[in-house]
MARMIVEX-379253 format. One record per residue (C-alpha): y, z, x. Coordinates in Angstrom, 2 decimals. Example, Ala and Ser with C-alpha at 12.3 -4.5 7.8 and 13.67 -1.06 7.14 Angstrom:
2
         Y         Z         X
     -4.50      7.80     12.30
     -1.06      7.14     13.67
***
This chain:
906
         Y         Z         X
    120.95    157.05    158.94
    124.11    155.48    157.51
    123.73    152.68    154.98
    125.50    150.21    157.27
    122.90    150.92    159.97
    120.01    150.44    157.52
    121.60    147.10    156.71
    122.07    146.01    160.31
    118.51    147.08    161.27
    117.15    144.86    158.51
    119.02    141.82    159.76
    118.23    142.53    163.42
    114.52    142.96    162.68
    114.12    139.68    160.85
    116.33    137.82    163.32
    113.95    139.00    166.04
    111.08    137.63    163.95
    112.48    134.10    163.79
    114.17    134.29    160.38
    117.39    132.41    159.67
    119.93    135.12    158.87
    122.00    134.05    155.89
    125.30    135.70    154.92
    125.71    137.17    151.46
    127.07    134.66    148.99
    129.90    135.66    146.67
    129.31    138.00    143.75
    130.70    135.15    141.64
    127.80    132.88    140.82
    128.44    129.22    141.69
    126.82    128.35    138.35
    129.44    128.90    135.57
    126.73    129.72    133.01
    125.85    132.81    135.08
    128.65    135.29    135.61
    127.44    137.00    138.77
    124.89    136.93    141.54
    122.31    139.32    140.06
    119.54    139.27    142.70
    119.03    138.64    146.38
    116.91    135.57    145.73
    119.58    133.73    143.69
    120.92    131.64    146.63
    117.34    130.59    147.48
    116.19    129.58    143.98
    116.24    125.79    144.67
    113.92    126.29    147.66
    111.57    128.57    145.73
    111.45    126.16    142.77
    110.97    123.22    145.12
    113.93    121.27    143.73
    115.42    121.20    147.23
    113.76    121.30    150.63
    114.58    124.50    152.49
    116.56    123.90    155.72
    114.47    126.59    157.47
    110.88    127.85    156.99
    111.91    131.52    156.76
    115.16    133.39    156.09
    116.57    136.89    155.51
    119.77    138.30    154.01
    121.53    141.33    152.55
    122.98    140.10    149.27
    125.77    141.69    147.22
    124.75    141.88    143.54
    126.30    142.91    140.22
    124.39    143.76    137.05
    126.03    145.33    134.00
    123.36    144.84    131.34
    122.39    148.53    131.65
    125.90    149.89    132.21
    125.30    152.72    129.72
    122.60    154.15    132.01
    124.99    154.41    134.96
    125.41    158.03    135.97
    122.47    159.20    133.87
    119.62    158.08    136.14
    119.03    158.17    139.88
    118.73    154.41    140.19
    121.12    152.53    137.90
    124.25    151.11    139.49
    126.36    148.09    138.60
    126.91    147.07    142.23
    123.98    147.12    144.63
    122.81    145.43    147.79
    119.47    143.67    147.98
    117.76    143.21    151.32
    115.50    140.15    151.22
    113.18    138.13    153.41
    111.91    134.73    152.34
    109.24    132.24    153.34
    109.16    128.64    152.16
    105.68    127.31    152.92
    105.46    129.46    156.06
    103.83    132.93    156.03
    102.35    134.24    152.82
    100.81    137.48    151.60
     99.42    138.82    154.87
    102.59    138.02    156.81
    104.90    139.57    154.19
    102.79    142.73    154.06
    102.74    143.00    157.86
    106.52    142.71    158.11
    107.07    145.26    155.34
    104.73    147.87    156.81
    106.00    147.39    160.36
    109.68    147.67    159.44
    109.22    150.63    157.08
    106.94    152.75    159.28
    107.83    151.57    162.80
    109.70    154.00    165.05
    113.42    154.42    164.78
    113.68    154.10    168.53
    112.45    150.51    168.17
    115.10    149.75    165.54
    112.88    150.30    162.49
    113.04    152.86    159.67
    110.40    155.41    160.68
    109.16    156.34    157.19
    105.96    158.34    156.83
    103.26    155.81    155.98
    101.25    158.49    154.17
    103.99    158.62    151.51
    103.85    154.90    150.72
    101.92    153.63    147.67
    101.38    150.04    146.49
    100.91    148.40    143.11
     99.35    144.93    143.08
     97.85    142.43    140.63
     94.32    143.45    139.72
     92.96    140.04    140.80
     94.87    139.89    144.11
     91.98    140.64    146.44
     93.79    139.18    149.45
     96.58    141.77    149.25
     94.16    144.61    148.48
     91.96    143.76    151.47
     94.94    143.42    153.80
     96.43    146.76    152.77
     93.16    148.64    152.99
     91.25    146.92    155.79
     94.02    145.69    158.13
     96.91    148.10    157.53
     94.55    151.00    156.79
     96.11    152.35    153.58
     93.55    154.40    151.58
     92.25    152.39    148.63
     93.36    155.05    146.13
     96.98    154.44    147.15
     96.75    150.73    146.26
     96.82    150.67    142.47
     95.97    147.58    140.42
     97.83    146.33    137.34
     97.43    143.43    134.88
     99.35    140.23    135.70
    101.74    140.79    132.78
    102.90    144.08    134.31
    103.37    142.91    137.89
    104.40    139.26    137.94
    107.46    137.06    138.22
    108.46    133.69    136.80
    111.64    131.88    135.87
    110.97    132.45    132.15
    110.00    128.82    131.64
    107.28    126.42    132.85
    107.36    126.29    136.65
    106.67    128.56    139.60
    105.18    132.01    139.00
    103.46    134.64    141.06
    102.14    138.16    141.30
    104.09    140.95    142.96
    103.20    143.66    145.42
    105.44    146.69    144.92
    105.87    149.33    147.61
    106.71    152.85    146.37
    107.81    155.96    148.25
    106.44    159.36    147.16
    109.42    161.76    147.01
    107.20    164.76    146.35
    106.21    167.04    143.44
    109.80    168.14    142.80
    110.43    164.68    141.27
    107.41    164.27    138.99
    103.63    164.37    138.52
    101.03    163.29    141.05
     98.80    160.30    140.49
    100.73    157.44    142.00
    103.14    154.92    140.44
    100.95    154.25    137.38
    101.17    157.95    136.45
    104.94    158.17    137.01
    106.41    156.52    133.91
    110.00    157.46    134.83
    109.68    156.28    138.41
    111.63    159.15    139.99
    108.80    160.51    142.14
    107.09    157.27    143.19
    110.27    155.29    143.73
    109.89    151.53    144.06
    111.76    150.47    147.18
    110.43    147.00    148.05
    109.00    144.22    145.91
    107.09    141.35    147.50
    106.79    138.33    145.20
    104.09    135.79    146.03
    104.88    132.47    144.36
    101.66    130.46    144.24
    101.04    129.42    140.61
    102.43    127.01    138.02
    102.91    128.59    134.60
    102.83    126.91    131.22
    104.77    127.41    127.99
    105.14    130.89    126.51
    107.44    133.80    125.81
    107.90    136.77    128.14
    104.66    137.33    130.04
    102.60    135.55    127.39
    101.83    132.31    129.23
     98.95    130.60    130.98
     98.62    129.85    134.67
     97.86    126.13    134.63
     97.68    125.35    138.34
     98.77    126.14    141.87
    101.93    125.17    143.73
    101.63    122.63    146.52
    103.74    124.96    148.69
    103.68    128.73    148.36
    106.75    130.89    148.78
    107.53    134.54    149.46
    110.57    136.20    147.90
    111.06    139.89    148.61
    113.70    142.42    147.67
    114.35    145.91    149.04
    117.01    148.00    147.33
    119.39    149.07    150.11
    120.84    151.98    148.13
    117.35    153.25    147.23
    116.21    153.24    150.82
    119.50    154.88    151.82
    119.08    157.89    149.54
    115.52    158.35    150.80
    116.54    158.16    154.46
    119.63    160.33    153.90
    117.53    162.86    151.92
    119.71    162.63    148.84
    118.51    163.01    145.24
    120.11    159.77    144.01
    122.09    156.69    145.02
    125.42    158.29    144.05
    125.22    160.74    146.93
    124.74    158.29    149.77
    127.47    157.76    152.34
    128.83    154.54    150.74
    129.27    156.10    147.27
    129.75    159.88    147.48
    133.23    159.82    149.11
    134.60    158.61    145.75
    132.93    161.54    143.97
    134.46    163.90    146.53
    137.90    162.39    145.96
    137.46    162.66    142.18
    136.40    166.30    142.56
    139.57    167.05    144.49
    141.76    165.32    141.90
    140.11    166.90    138.85
    139.20    170.34    140.12
    135.66    169.82    138.75
    132.62    170.59    140.90
    129.87    168.00    141.21
    126.23    169.06    140.96
    126.51    171.90    138.44
    124.83    169.71    135.84
    121.69    169.03    137.85
    119.55    170.59    135.13
    120.34    167.66    132.86
    121.78    167.45    129.31
    120.95    171.08    128.63
    123.62    171.98    131.20
    126.23    170.90    128.64
    129.72    170.14    129.91
    128.63    170.47    133.55
    126.13    167.64    133.03
    128.80    165.47    131.36
    131.12    166.13    134.30
    128.40    164.98    136.72
    127.78    161.82    134.69
    131.51    161.01    134.60
    131.90    161.57    138.33
    128.97    159.24    139.01
    130.39    156.61    136.61
    133.70    156.79    138.48
    132.03    156.38    141.86
    129.90    153.43    140.76
    132.56    151.57    138.80
    135.29    151.98    141.39
    133.00    150.52    144.07
    131.99    147.63    141.81
    135.64    146.87    141.00
    136.50    146.96    144.70
    133.80    144.42    145.55
    134.53    142.12    142.59
    138.26    141.93    143.32
    137.42    141.34    146.98
    135.37    138.31    145.90
    138.22    136.83    143.88
    137.57    138.13    140.34
    140.69    139.11    138.41
    140.88    141.23    135.22
    140.84    139.21    132.02
    139.70    139.18    128.41
    136.48    137.21    128.79
    133.71    136.37    131.20
    133.84    137.86    134.69
    137.39    139.08    134.17
    136.34    141.16    131.19
    133.47    142.75    133.12
    135.91    143.78    135.85
    138.42    145.05    133.29
    135.72    147.08    131.56
    134.58    148.67    134.83
    138.12    149.71    135.76
    138.84    151.03    132.27
    135.63    153.05    132.11
    136.45    154.60    135.49
    140.03    155.43    134.50
    138.98    156.89    131.18
    136.23    158.97    132.81
    138.91    160.47    135.04
    141.03    161.23    131.96
    138.03    163.02    130.43
    137.82    165.00    133.68
    141.40    166.10    133.08
    143.30    163.66    135.33
    146.15    161.90    133.52
    148.00    160.36    136.45
    147.10    157.15    138.30
    143.76    157.60    140.06
    142.91    154.32    141.81
    145.33    154.74    144.72
    143.11    157.65    145.78
    139.68    156.56    144.53
    139.79    152.88    145.50
    140.99    153.81    148.98
    138.07    156.22    149.36
    135.63    153.48    148.32
    137.16    150.93    150.68
    136.91    153.35    153.60
    133.24    153.99    152.78
    132.34    150.30    152.46
    134.35    148.63    155.21
    131.74    149.25    157.91
    129.43    146.86    156.04
    132.21    144.60    154.71
    135.19    144.43    157.12
    136.86    141.85    154.87
    137.76    144.68    152.49
    140.22    145.97    155.07
    141.80    142.58    155.71
    142.12    141.85    151.98
    143.21    145.35    151.03
    146.80    144.50    150.09
    145.68    142.09    147.38
    142.69    144.16    146.22
    144.79    147.29    145.77
    147.64    145.43    144.07
    145.29    143.91    141.47
    143.47    147.17    140.79
    146.57    149.36    140.56
    148.29    146.93    138.19
    145.23    146.93    135.92
    145.11    150.72    135.85
    148.82    150.92    135.01
    148.37    148.41    132.18
    145.38    150.30    130.81
    147.17    153.62    130.90
    149.85    152.07    128.70
    147.18    150.64    126.40
    145.53    154.06    126.17
    148.80    155.71    125.28
    149.45    153.29    122.40
    145.90    152.70    121.24
    144.71    156.30    121.34
    147.38    157.34    118.84
    146.38    154.53    116.45
    142.67    155.29    116.90
    143.22    159.00    116.30
    144.97    158.13    113.03
    142.04    155.90    112.02
    139.52    158.62    112.95
    141.44    161.20    110.93
    141.55    158.87    107.93
    137.79    158.23    108.28
    137.08    161.95    108.29
    139.31    162.48    105.27
    137.56    159.67    103.40
    134.14    161.08    104.27
    135.18    164.52    103.07
    135.74    163.26     99.53
    132.49    161.31     99.47
    128.99    162.64     98.99
    128.08    165.73    100.96
    126.89    164.87    104.46
    128.52    161.40    104.51
    129.25    160.33    108.08
    132.85    159.22    108.81
    133.25    155.51    109.59
    136.29    153.76    111.08
    136.66    150.44    109.21
    135.89    147.29    111.16
    139.31    145.91    110.27
    141.00    148.89    111.97
    138.87    148.36    115.10
    139.75    144.65    115.07
    143.48    145.38    114.79
    143.21    147.81    117.70
    141.60    145.06    119.76
    143.79    142.20    118.59
    147.17    143.96    118.58
    146.86    146.63    121.27
    144.21    145.13    123.56
    141.97    148.14    122.86
    138.38    147.00    123.69
    135.67    147.61    121.09
    133.40    149.39    123.58
    136.15    151.93    124.16
    136.76    152.32    120.43
    133.02    152.96    119.90
    132.89    155.42    122.77
    135.98    157.40    121.76
    135.05    157.48    118.07
    131.54    158.71    118.91
    133.00    161.56    120.94
    134.70    162.73    117.74
    131.55    162.35    115.64
    132.71    159.17    113.92
    130.97    155.79    113.58
    132.67    152.39    113.66
    131.86    149.52    111.32
    130.92    147.32    114.24
    129.34    144.63    112.05
    132.64    143.91    110.28
    134.47    143.99    113.61
    132.06    141.40    115.04
    132.47    139.26    111.93
    136.26    139.31    112.24
    136.05    138.52    115.96
    133.72    135.61    115.31
    136.03    134.30    112.56
    138.96    134.43    114.99
    136.94    132.67    117.71
    135.76    130.04    115.23
    139.36    129.36    114.18
    140.25    128.87    117.84
    137.21    126.64    118.39
    138.06    124.65    115.27
    141.62    124.15    116.52
    140.28    122.95    119.87
    137.76    120.64    118.19
    140.45    119.29    115.90
    142.62    118.56    118.93
    139.82    116.78    120.78
    137.96    115.13    117.93
    140.40    115.28    115.04
    138.33    115.90    111.94
    135.48    113.72    113.14
    131.95    114.96    113.72
    131.48    114.78    117.49
    128.08    113.14    116.93
    129.94    110.01    115.85
    131.42    109.74    119.32
    128.05    110.43    120.92
    126.56    107.53    118.96
    129.39    105.22    120.06
    128.87    106.25    123.69
    125.16    105.46    123.42
    125.92    102.04    121.95
    128.32    101.40    124.83
    125.74    102.47    127.37
    128.21    104.99    128.80
    131.84    106.03    128.43
    135.14    104.21    128.93
    136.08    102.93    132.37
    139.37    104.58    133.35
    141.77    102.25    135.21
    144.91    104.35    135.01
    145.02    105.49    138.63
    145.95    101.95    139.68
    146.75    100.00    136.52
    149.30    100.46    133.73
    147.90     97.64    131.57
    144.50     96.03    131.19
    142.43     93.61    129.12
    139.70     95.39    127.14
    137.33     95.14    124.21
    137.34     97.34    121.10
    133.94     99.08    121.16
    134.59    101.64    118.45
    136.92    102.09    115.48
    137.41    105.04    113.14
    139.56    105.36    110.02
    140.03    108.83    108.51
    137.41    110.15    110.92
    134.69    107.73    109.74
    133.33    104.75    111.69
    134.59    101.39    110.48
    134.07     97.77    111.48
    137.62     96.76    110.56
    140.96     98.27    109.54
    144.07     96.80    107.92
    147.70     97.78    108.57
    149.22    100.19    107.87
    146.57    102.73    108.90
    145.99    105.70    111.18
    143.11    104.74    113.44
    141.09    105.93    116.39
    140.10    103.23    118.85
    137.61    103.28    121.72
    137.93    100.64    124.43
    135.38     99.71    127.06
    138.10    100.04    129.73
    141.54    101.62    129.54
    144.66    102.51    131.54
    145.42    105.38    129.10
    144.99    108.91    130.47
    143.33    111.30    127.98
    144.81    114.79    127.72
    142.95    117.09    130.11
    143.50    119.43    133.03
    146.92    120.41    131.66
    148.25    116.84    131.73
    149.44    115.41    128.42
    148.08    112.09    127.17
    149.67    108.70    127.74
    151.48    106.86    124.95
    151.73    103.08    124.64
    150.36    100.15    122.66
    147.19     98.15    122.12
    147.77     94.50    121.19
    144.77     92.83    119.57
    143.70     89.23    119.96
    144.13     88.44    116.26
    147.69     89.77    116.16
    147.14     93.42    115.31
    149.31     96.05    117.02
    148.40     99.75    117.48
    151.08    102.19    118.61
    149.15    104.87    120.54
    150.53    108.43    120.27
    147.59    110.46    121.59
    144.45    110.05    123.70
    141.60    112.57    123.76
    138.16    112.77    125.34
    135.98    114.54    122.72
    133.00    114.00    124.97
    133.21    113.62    128.73
    134.19    110.10    129.79
    134.81    108.65    126.31
    138.53    107.94    125.71
    139.64    107.93    122.07
    143.05    106.31    121.44
    144.76    107.65    118.32
    147.58    105.69    116.81
    149.09    103.73    113.99
    147.97    100.19    113.20
    151.41     98.78    112.39
    150.58     95.08    112.09
    147.57     92.94    111.25
    143.97     94.05    111.48
    141.72     95.70    114.03
    138.04     94.81    114.39
    135.18     96.16    116.49
    134.35     93.64    119.22
    137.88     92.21    119.28
    139.61     91.56    122.59
    142.67     93.70    123.28
    145.49     94.26    125.75
    146.20     97.95    126.40
    149.50     98.98    127.97
    150.85    102.47    128.61
    154.45    103.68    128.40
    155.14    103.66    132.14
    158.38    105.65    131.83
    156.52    108.50    130.12
    153.61    108.27    132.60
    156.00    108.54    135.58
    157.79    111.51    134.01
    154.47    113.30    133.48
    153.31    112.40    136.99
    156.49    113.97    138.43
    155.74    117.15    136.48
    152.08    117.19    137.54
    152.85    116.81    141.23
    155.60    119.38    140.74
    153.03    121.80    139.32
    150.89    121.43    142.44
    153.96    122.11    144.58
    154.96    125.19    142.57
    151.42    126.52    143.01
    151.63    125.91    146.74
    155.03    127.60    146.85
    153.62    130.58    144.96
    150.74    130.95    147.42
    153.10    130.67    150.40
    155.81    133.04    149.13
    153.95    135.60    147.01
    150.21    135.72    147.72
    147.41    133.39    148.71
    145.32    135.25    146.13
    147.46    134.18    143.15
    145.01    131.96    141.25
    145.68    129.33    138.62
    144.98    130.27    135.00
    146.26    127.11    133.29
    149.08    124.57    133.20
    150.83    121.96    131.10
    152.48    118.84    132.49
    154.72    117.08    130.00
    157.53    114.57    130.53
    160.15    116.22    132.77
    158.82    119.76    132.19
    155.99    121.89    133.51
    154.52    125.31    133.03
    152.14    127.05    135.39
    150.01    130.08    134.47
    148.60    132.24    137.23
    146.76    135.53    137.73
    148.89    138.14    139.43
    149.29    141.84    138.88
    153.08    142.18    138.83
    156.28    140.34    137.95
    157.89    138.11    140.57
    161.24    139.26    141.85
    164.35    137.13    141.62
    164.22    136.70    145.38
    160.64    135.42    145.25
    161.54    132.91    142.53
    164.49    131.70    144.61
    162.26    131.38    147.70
    159.62    129.40    145.77
    162.23    127.04    144.36
    163.85    126.55    147.77
    160.51    125.85    149.50
    159.42    123.38    146.83
    162.70    121.47    146.94
    162.60    121.38    150.75
    159.19    119.69    150.50
    160.50    117.35    147.80
    163.32    116.32    150.14
    160.83    115.66    152.95
    159.28    112.94    150.74
    155.73    114.00    151.66
    152.99    111.49    150.82
    150.67    112.34    147.92
    147.19    111.01    148.63
    143.87    111.06    146.77
    140.31    110.89    148.02
    136.91    111.09    146.32
    134.34    113.13    148.22
    131.38    115.48    147.84
    132.07    118.91    146.36
    130.91    120.77    149.48
    133.02    118.50    151.70
    136.05    119.11    149.48
    135.66    122.89    149.67
    135.17    122.71    153.42
    138.46    120.79    153.66
    140.27    123.69    152.01
    140.70    122.07    148.60
    141.37    124.60    145.85
    139.11    124.51    142.82
    140.02    126.01    139.47
    138.24    129.39    139.32
    135.09    129.23    137.16
    135.38    125.47    136.52
    132.21    123.38    136.78
    132.53    120.22    138.88
    130.26    117.27    139.49
    128.79    116.35    142.87
    131.68    113.94    143.53
    135.24    115.18    143.10
    138.78    113.84    143.46
    140.99    115.68    145.94
    144.79    115.39    145.75
    146.63    116.25    148.99
    150.39    116.68    149.45
    151.60    116.08    153.00
    149.36    117.30    155.81
    147.99    120.10    153.65
    151.00    121.75    152.01
    148.75    121.56    148.96
    145.18    120.33    148.53
    143.47    120.66    145.15
    140.61    119.22    143.11
    142.38    117.26    140.39
    141.68    114.33    138.09
    145.30    113.81    136.98
    147.92    111.22    137.84
    150.62    111.85    140.45
    153.65    110.26    142.10
    153.01    108.48    145.43
    155.34    110.81    147.33
    157.26    114.01    146.62
    160.65    112.30    146.82
    159.93    110.67    143.44
    160.23    114.12    141.82
    163.91    114.41    142.70
    164.31    118.14    142.05
    162.47    121.13    140.62
    164.38    123.88    138.78
    162.51    127.10    137.96
    163.61    128.40    134.56
    161.89    131.76    134.61
    158.71    133.79    134.96
    157.05    136.28    132.63
    153.85    137.84    131.37
    151.69    136.03    128.80
    148.81    138.52    128.91
    147.33    141.31    130.94
    147.28    140.13    134.56
    148.39    136.57    133.66
    151.93    135.28    134.19
    153.75    132.00    133.55
    156.39    130.00    135.43
    158.39    127.43    133.47
    160.23    124.67    135.31
    162.06    121.37    134.87
    161.77    118.32    137.12
    163.79    115.21    137.93
    166.74    114.40    135.61
    166.01    117.44    133.44
    166.32    119.68    136.50
    169.61    118.06    137.53
    170.92    118.34    133.96
    169.93    122.00    133.77
    171.74    122.77    137.01
    174.86    120.91    135.82
    174.90    123.03    132.66
    174.36    126.20    134.71
    177.30    125.27    136.95
    179.54    124.61    133.95
    178.48    127.88    132.32
    179.18    129.87    135.49
    182.63    128.29    135.74
    183.40    129.19    132.10
    182.25    132.79    132.55
    184.25    133.14    135.77
    187.37    131.98    133.91
    186.69    134.44    131.05
    186.42    137.47    133.36
    189.27    136.33    135.58
    187.60    135.72    138.92
    185.89    133.21    141.17
    182.22    132.24    140.53
    181.01    134.27    143.52
    182.72    137.35    142.04
    180.99    136.95    138.69
    178.04    139.39    139.28
    180.41    142.21    140.26
    182.76    141.56    137.35
    179.90    141.45    134.81
    178.36    144.61    136.27
    181.69    146.39    135.86
    182.04    145.20    132.26
    178.49    146.30    131.44
    179.12    149.75    132.90
    182.25    150.11    130.76
    180.36    148.93    127.68
    177.53    151.42    128.25
    180.04    154.19    128.71
    181.74    153.24    125.44
    178.38    153.14    123.66
    177.54    156.62    124.94
    180.86    157.98    123.71
    180.35    156.30    120.34
    176.81    157.72    120.03
    178.09    161.18    120.95
    180.81    160.91    118.31
    178.27    159.81    115.68
    175.94    162.66    116.63
    178.80    165.14    116.43
    179.67    163.85    112.98
    176.07    164.25    111.87
    175.79    167.70    113.43
    178.88    168.75    111.50
    176.90    168.01    108.32
    173.96    170.19    109.34
    175.39    173.41    107.91
    176.32    171.67    104.64
    172.77    170.23    104.26
    171.19    173.59    105.07
    173.42    175.33    102.54
    172.33    172.82     99.87
    168.62    173.70    100.27
    166.91    174.38     96.93
    163.71    176.06     95.88
    161.00    173.48     95.15
    157.68    174.98     94.20
    156.65    177.30     97.04
    159.07    175.68     99.47
    162.74    175.74    100.45
    163.65    172.02    100.56
    166.74    170.62    102.29
    167.02    166.98    101.26
    169.82    164.45    101.78
    170.62    160.73    101.97
    173.09    160.15    104.82
    173.97    156.46    104.61
    174.18    154.45    107.85
    173.28    156.21    111.16
    173.19    154.94    114.73
    169.52    155.56    115.50
    166.28    157.21    114.43
    166.74    159.76    117.24
    170.06    160.86    115.72
    168.40    161.44    112.34
    165.50    163.28    113.93
    167.85    165.55    115.91
    169.77    166.39    112.72
    166.56    167.22    110.84
    165.48    169.65    113.56
    168.98    171.18    113.58
    168.88    171.75    109.80
    165.38    173.25    110.04
    166.61    175.64    112.73
    169.46    176.86    110.50
    167.14    177.95    107.65
    165.25    181.29    107.53
    161.99    181.34    109.50
    160.37    183.54    106.89
    160.85    180.85    104.27
    158.50    177.85    103.92
    161.10    175.28    104.98
    160.85    171.51    104.54
    163.66    169.18    105.62
    163.69    165.56    104.34
    166.53    163.33    105.51
    166.92    159.61    104.80
    169.37    157.05    106.16
    169.86    153.37    107.03
    169.77    151.92    110.52
    170.29    148.21    111.14
    170.01    147.62    107.40
    166.55    149.23    107.08
    165.67    152.57    105.46
    164.51    155.46    107.62
    163.14    158.89    106.68
    162.41    162.00    108.77
    160.54    165.08    107.55
    160.37    168.38    109.43
    158.45    171.56    108.53
    158.43    175.08    109.96
    155.30    177.21    110.62
    155.60    179.01    107.29
    155.61    175.70    105.40
    152.62    174.43    107.34
    150.76    177.64    106.47
    151.44    176.83    102.82
    149.92    173.36    103.37
    152.97    171.15    103.91
    152.36    168.45    106.55
    155.27    166.36    107.77
    153.10    163.30    108.50
    151.58    163.28    105.00
    154.97    163.72    103.34
    156.48    160.87    105.38
    153.64    158.54    104.40
    154.24    159.38    100.74
    157.96    158.62    101.04
    157.48    155.50    103.16
    155.22    153.90    100.54
    158.16    154.07     98.14
    160.34    152.38    100.78
    157.83    149.56    101.15
    156.71    150.59    104.63
    154.72    153.20    106.52
    155.01    156.05    108.95
    153.35    159.06    110.47
    153.57    161.73    113.09
    152.61    165.31    113.67
    152.44    168.13    111.14
    155.76    169.63    112.28
    157.91    166.48    112.41
    157.30    162.85    111.44
    159.24    159.72    110.64
    158.76    156.49    108.74
    160.59    153.47    107.45
    160.42    150.53    105.13
    162.11    147.43    103.78
    164.21    148.55    100.78
    167.25    150.81    101.38
    167.87    150.96     97.62
    164.62    152.93     97.29
    165.88    155.88     99.40
    166.59    158.12     96.35
    163.09    157.42     95.02
    161.58    158.20     98.44
    163.30    161.60     98.57
    162.21    162.22     94.99
    158.61    161.46     96.03
    158.83    164.22     98.69
    160.16    166.65     96.06
    157.35    165.71     93.68
    154.71    166.19     96.37
    156.00    169.70     97.15
    156.16    170.59     93.47
    152.58    169.52     92.77
***
């Protein structure tokens, strides 16, 4: 029976038994503190806890889930997978233990002809709480299961709670006996591994209230007013039982990826069935299973809107894709793999999730771009890591006998920080070569970097003030500042807080840098990408504060930073706050322009391009978005044209406050992963050209923007790109300058402006041709010196050394080619070393080449280059036969060549 049919039978069965059938919610948890939906009961938690009344007495679903806490077990057990589907049925004050047991037994053992699963009831075992007599009696007396197949366990071993005071209950687990080939007899309590008596369905009976305690160490202090049933059946587990497969990786929704990976790698799956003792065959099986699992998980995550990134959900997705790609490399496949593997997974899953087919263009684009980026990272990072591993082994060799090589934490941090090489990959690859990594130092360096970033952010929001100071002020105020800036540019207010040099003060005298909190304010605090308002606060007793920044160190409390230029400022004093309306309007033009650029991007490029950040400053904007590839010039032109068409239409810009669910239902776009309150502000342009959740300030209609000029687009990180643009007068000024520049260039090349691209292309072609001829002439001149350098070779220790300083050369490649030419001119029987130095672009360069006879004697090009490069004030490396390095000081070239001579003479 195919997995999709097992799924549909579940839903059909419970629909026929009066359950509300609920669709799977997204893999992305709606609660930002939780990355993913990790269990089938997650969408029903408020009804189970009783914090919300359930809309229906009973429900059922098949929920998509992601768990990566045991990712290292994937491929090594029959049960662990990062993506899985959880079949669930739920009762909220309706049926309880007897009803749940009846449904479970009927669906599992009922005939297939009636739409049930048709399992052999004699192979089902149960584990229950030792004090749950109701369940025991129902299984044995009503269902008729022999008492020896209903095994009792202590509450601590078979219970559920939220981990804190609240609902709790005992479980009833249903296990399927797979037979003696999978383990010992004796039921679930005798099968510690759980491979023979496989748990397939867990019925949770929520009936108690638990008290304080850790883990399962808590007291049951009462009973719930309303009981609940929460059950979960692992769809993949039931599938591999019903399809007679040994594990979840071989079911119909997973194995096609293994088959595709087999075809690409030439490896055969299943030869490692004996386990670790099967050696490489076992490792191949594990890698094939990792590929199948991770590719499917990546497919489903991208389909639910997750995009690769460096933290949170994005990092989990990135890690899954990278582990899959690297597993394929370890299986011998160096080329791009996802075009084959992801397609195989999509074809296997689309029967259950048709939306994968409709969203395939975006899903594949995101995944393929991430694989391409990672393959480049691997190419760069692997070389650096190999060098670090080699150095670690060399260092261990000179230490005490038996010392284990360790890659320094600083090297691992540099790999991560400079090359984007994740620490988990560094650990994995180092371990494969028998080398440890100083992970503790790496974590310390990472935390120091994060703390610097956090400190910068805190300094921006709170200056150098302890945030508790602002919390105390808010408490004294009985709440935060009332923001009037949507409708007012000036307002009467009262000074409710004053800080000087970060410390609370009752009064301040000019001149002084101060921070002022008002009970009500027209000033917008920097947030959501919009820069803060500037302006002035005039005090009742004659003091004047020029405001140059406004921050909200805690939500809702506006802190005005500025210079007290005249008089005094006192807590409790009346004040008149007025913003710089010219600056506000300029920022509002940019902010509305940002919304329009985002709308243009979604219309022209992809509806799946999601916002990653923005900045709206006077007359200028930048918009960061998640997208797997660069925008073409044509796409940028189309976005700009569409936006300016909408600007010319003078579309109204309206705002409305509504409930979060209502806003989402209206099509309003929320920032991915952002947490919103129950009431949100929705900004709409026109009849829906753009509709977003936004707390910023905007122009009343698009015509106020005047014009938007896109300056360019580029990458600012893996999978994240940025558009820069100008608005209003700045856009007009930019276009005037562009027009003038085009006219000047057209005059210089002797043509009309429309002929400029062709004329420039012709000039560039001629220039490249001239550069090629010049390079060829330089190479010929160098080649002419090869014989002379070879003839000058001298005996140095056991080696024949050809060494020369050549002065300026065109490129490192030219010097490298000459070194190989000189090496080829010297006798193969001799231990030949060639060391050539030169200058390129004012910097010293050295290349060392050795022949096989020299390497037999112990000469290594990479080691010799490193010795010379230290003298040059730089570094270098390469292979044993040829290597190159450089430095900062061309005057040290003679000393560098002398260092090579000394090393060979030692």
